[in-house]
C-alpha positions as CSV (number, residue, x, y, z in Angstrom):
1,M,-10.8,-36.2,-16.2
2,P,-9.8,-35.2,-12.5
3,R,-12.2,-35.8,-9.7
4,V,-14.9,-32.9,-9.7
5,E,-14.6,-31.3,-6.5
6,T,-17.1,-28.4,-6.9
7,A,-20.1,-28.3,-9.0
8,F,-21.0,-24.6,-10.1
9,L,-24.9,-24.6,-10.8
10,D,-27.1,-22.0,-12.7
11,R,-30.1,-21.5,-10.4
12,D,-33.1,-21.0,-13.2
13,G,-33.7,-23.8,-15.5
14,V,-31.3,-26.1,-13.6
15,V,-32.6,-26.1,-10.1
16,N,-35.7,-24.6,-10.3
17,S,-37.9,-24.1,-13.4
18,S,-37.0,-21.4,-15.7
19,P,-39.7,-18.4,-16.2
20,P,-40.6,-17.8,-19.8
21,D,-37.7,-15.7,-21.6
22,G,-37.9,-12.1,-20.4
23,D,-39.4,-12.8,-17.0
24,Y,-38.0,-13.6,-13.6
25,I,-38.7,-15.9,-10.7
26,R,-40.0,-12.8,-8.3
27,T,-41.1,-14.6,-5.2
28,W,-41.0,-17.7,-3.5
29,E,-44.5,-18.8,-4.6
30,Q,-43.0,-19.1,-8.3
31,F,-40.1,-20.9,-7.4
32,R,-40.4,-24.8,-8.1
33,F,-37.6,-26.9,-7.9
34,L,-36.9,-29.0,-11.2
35,P,-38.1,-32.9,-10.8
36,R,-35.4,-34.8,-9.0
37,A,-33.2,-31.5,-8.3
38,I,-33.3,-32.1,-4.8
39,D,-32.1,-35.6,-5.2
40,A,-29.3,-34.3,-7.4
41,L,-28.3,-32.0,-4.5
42,R,-28.4,-34.7,-2.0
43,L,-26.1,-36.9,-4.1
44,L,-23.6,-33.9,-4.3
45,T,-23.7,-33.4,-0.7
46,A,-23.4,-36.9,0.1
47,A,-20.4,-37.2,-2.0
48,G,-18.6,-34.4,-0.4
49,V,-18.9,-32.2,-3.7
50,R,-18.7,-28.2,-3.0
51,V,-22.0,-26.9,-4.5
52,I,-22.2,-23.2,-5.5
53,V,-25.0,-21.6,-7.2
54,A,-23.8,-18.7,-9.9
55,T,-26.9,-17.0,-11.4
56,N,-27.5,-13.9,-13.3
57,Q,-30.8,-12.1,-11.9
58,R,-31.1,-9.0,-14.1
59,G,-34.8,-8.8,-12.5
60,V,-33.1,-6.5,-9.7
61,A,-31.6,-4.2,-12.4
62,R,-35.0,-4.0,-13.9
63,G,-36.8,-3.0,-10.8
64,L,-39.0,-6.2,-10.9
65,M,-37.8,-7.5,-7.4
66,S,-35.6,-6.0,-4.7
67,E,-32.4,-7.6,-3.6
68,D,-33.9,-8.4,-0.5
69,E,-36.8,-10.2,-2.0
70,L,-34.0,-12.3,-4.2
71,L,-32.3,-13.0,-1.1
72,G,-35.6,-14.4,0.6
73,I,-36.2,-16.5,-2.3
74,H,-32.8,-18.0,-1.7
75,A,-33.2,-18.2,1.9
76,R,-36.2,-20.1,1.4
77,M,-34.6,-22.6,-0.9
78,L,-31.9,-23.3,1.3
79,E,-34.3,-24.2,4.2
80,A,-36.2,-26.4,1.7
81,L,-32.9,-28.2,0.7
82,E,-31.9,-28.8,4.4
83,R,-35.1,-30.4,5.1
84,E,-34.4,-33.0,2.5
85,G,-30.8,-33.4,3.3
86,A,-29.4,-31.5,0.7
87,G,-27.2,-28.4,0.6
88,I,-25.8,-25.5,-1.7
89,D,-22.6,-24.2,0.1
90,A,-23.2,-20.9,-1.3
91,I,-25.0,-18.8,-3.5
92,Y,-23.5,-15.9,-5.8
93,Y,-25.7,-13.7,-7.8
94,C,-25.4,-10.8,-10.4
95,P,-28.2,-8.2,-10.1
96,H,-26.8,-6.1,-12.7
97,E,-27.8,-5.0,-16.4
98,K,-26.1,-6.1,-18.9
99,G,-22.5,-4.4,-19.5
100,E,-22.3,-2.8,-16.0
101,C,-20.2,-5.1,-14.2
102,S,-17.9,-8.2,-14.4
103,C,-19.8,-10.6,-12.6
104,R,-22.7,-11.3,-14.9
105,K,-22.2,-14.7,-17.1
106,P,-20.3,-14.9,-19.2
107,D,-18.0,-12.9,-17.4
108,V,-16.3,-14.8,-14.2
109,G,-16.8,-12.5,-11.6
110,L,-19.3,-14.6,-9.5
111,F,-16.7,-17.6,-9.8
112,L,-13.7,-15.3,-8.6
113,R,-16.0,-14.2,-5.7
114,A,-16.5,-17.9,-4.7
115,R,-12.9,-18.9,-5.2
116,K,-11.9,-15.8,-2.9
117,D,-14.5,-17.5,-0.1
118,F,-13.4,-20.8,-1.0
119,P,-9.4,-20.7,-1.6
120,E,-9.4,-24.6,-2.1
121,I,-11.7,-24.4,-5.5
122,D,-9.4,-25.8,-8.2
123,F,-11.6,-24.8,-11.6
124,A,-9.7,-27.5,-13.3
125,K,-11.5,-29.8,-10.8
126,S,-14.9,-28.0,-11.4
127,A,-17.8,-28.5,-13.1
128,M,-20.2,-26.1,-14.7
129,V,-24.1,-27.1,-14.9
130,G,-25.8,-24.9,-16.7
131,D,-28.7,-24.6,-19.4
132,S,-27.3,-21.2,-21.6
133,L,-24.2,-20.5,-23.7
134,S,-23.5,-17.7,-21.1
135,D,-23.1,-20.8,-18.6
136,M,-21.0,-22.5,-21.0
137,E,-18.7,-19.6,-21.9
138,A,-17.9,-18.7,-18.2
139,G,-17.1,-22.6,-17.6
140,Q,-14.8,-22.6,-20.5
141,R,-13.0,-19.5,-19.6
142,L,-12.3,-21.1,-16.1
143,G,-11.2,-24.5,-17.7
144,C,-14.5,-26.2,-16.1
145,R,-16.0,-29.3,-17.3
146,N,-19.1,-27.9,-19.2
147,I,-22.4,-29.7,-18.9
148,L,-25.4,-28.2,-20.7
149,V,-28.9,-29.0,-19.4
150,P,-32.0,-28.5,-21.8
151,N,-33.8,-25.0,-21.6
152,P,-37.1,-25.2,-22.1
153,H,-37.4,-22.5,-24.0
154,R,-34.8,-23.4,-26.6
155,E,-34.3,-26.4,-28.8
156,I,-31.1,-28.1,-27.6
157,D,-29.7,-28.9,-30.9
158,E,-30.0,-25.2,-31.7
159,T,-27.7,-24.6,-28.5
160,V,-25.5,-27.1,-29.4
161,R,-24.9,-25.9,-32.8
162,E,-24.5,-22.4,-31.8
163,A,-22.1,-23.2,-29.0
164,A,-20.0,-25.2,-31.9
165,A,-20.2,-21.9,-34.0
166,R,-18.8,-19.7,-31.1
167,G,-15.9,-22.3,-30.2
168,L,-17.6,-23.2,-27.2
169,R,-17.0,-26.4,-25.6
170,I,-19.5,-28.7,-24.1
171,H,-18.1,-31.8,-22.7
172,E,-21.6,-33.4,-22.2
173,V,-25.4,-32.9,-22.8
174,A,-27.4,-34.1,-19.7
175,G,-31.2,-34.4,-19.7
176,S,-31.4,-32.7,-16.3
177,L,-29.4,-31.9,-13.3
178,F,-30.0,-35.1,-11.5
179,D,-28.7,-36.8,-14.9
180,A,-25.6,-34.5,-14.8
181,V,-24.9,-35.1,-11.3
182,S,-25.5,-39.1,-11.5
183,R,-22.6,-38.7,-14.5
184,L,-20.2,-36.7,-12.2
185,I,-20.7,-39.3,-9.2
186,L,-20.3,-42.3,-11.6
187,D,-17.2,-41.0,-13.1
188,D,-15.7,-40.4,-10.0
189,A,-16.5,-43.6,-8.7
190,Q,-15.1,-45.4,-11.8
191,E,-11.6,-43.3,-11.6
192,R,-11.3,-45.0,-7.8
């Protein structure tokens, strides 16, 4: 596989703990980094991998939080990461309801916006790390390396079976973002 130059990450369930199904992280006080997520982001930063978060945030469309509140959570997340020597190059989010846009994953509008801002992005040299089939479908549409991490609200085997039934390719299943990043970095080192 080619060296991964860009890591696209889902947010809830990958970087931070996922709220119960149907709920949303609405405040910074509800936001909790997952174990070793900061370490994973630090590894990506040190390896020179571009890190982009692509996240659906339908809670905005549902009036559960404002776009300014969402941006405030993201600003605090970036500040916390910077203090730890880790980083995220950009965050792209979809605040819309299902069916209202082309940016909501599994559509690829967020990723195309990222490539517009970072023209050097090559999707064939990118990985999508996510916890849902919509993440995997978006990654497959773009030709990314798909890495699935467990969703605490769903059995991983059930997700893998459903992906197979839908013809979605999952290149790897990792236990966490840290495990996924460790594999990406290790694979890159072995290819050199």
